[in-house]
N, C-alpha and C positions, 0 to 999 in steps of 0.2 A: 725595454726600459727607456725612460725619457732622460736625456742628458740635460740636467738643469742649467748648467753653464751655457750650453748651446741654445737652450730655450730663452734664457735671460738675454743673451746676445741678440737673438732674433727679435725679442720684444723691444730692445733698445734701438735696433735698426728700424723697425716698423714705427716706433714712436718718433724718431727723427724725421722719417718720411711724412708722417701725418702732420707733424708740427710745421714742416716746410709747406705742405699744401695749405694748411690753415693760414699761415703767414701770407701766402700769395692771395688767398681769398679775401683776407681782411684788408690787404693793401689794394685790392681791386685789380691786381695784375692778372688774376684768374677769376672767371665768373662761371657759375653753374646755372644751367638753364637748358631750354630746348625750344625748338621752333618746328612746329608741325607744318606739313606741306601747305603753303599758302597762308599761313597764320603768322601772327606777331610773335616775337621772341618773348618767352616767359622766363624771367630771371628768378631762380630760387636759391640764390647765393646765401641769403640770410639763413634759410633753413639748413643749408649745407654747412655753414659755419657752426651752427648749433650741434649738428651731427658730429662734426670733427672734434669739437670741444668735448662731447660725451665720449668719443673714441679715446681721446687722450686720457681722460679720467680712468677709463677701463684699462687701457694699456699700463698706466702708472700703477694701478692697484694690482694688476697681475704681476708686474715687475717687482713690486714690494713683497708680495706673497712668495714669489719664486726665490727672491734673495733670502727671505726668512727661512724657507725650506732648505736652501743651500747651507745656510749657517747652522741650522739644526742637524742637517745631514752630516756636516763635517764633524760635529761634536759626537754624533752617534756612529760615525764611521761609514756612513752610506753617502755615495755621491750622486745617486739618481733615484728616482721613484718609478714604480711600475705604471704603465698606462692605465687609465680608468677602466674598471671592469675586470682587472686581472688581480690575482692574489699575489702578494709579495712572497718572495722565497724565504 
């Protein structure tokens, strides 16, 4: 069984981390890129910023859905849901 409260807490923690990285990327305190041996630095911070923005949307949607399941579970008397691919008891 998946503990929804624990999962929601994990999502909140991950969301805070991703927002922190995004903030550092946007303020140029952090850059994303690579330098192959003997080559110039290739900065792909702009693409990384877009990726992190999409990640935030995904985490927020998962958190909203999880909180909704928690609220529905509380009214139905269930505190957790079974993992995907298993049958509920």
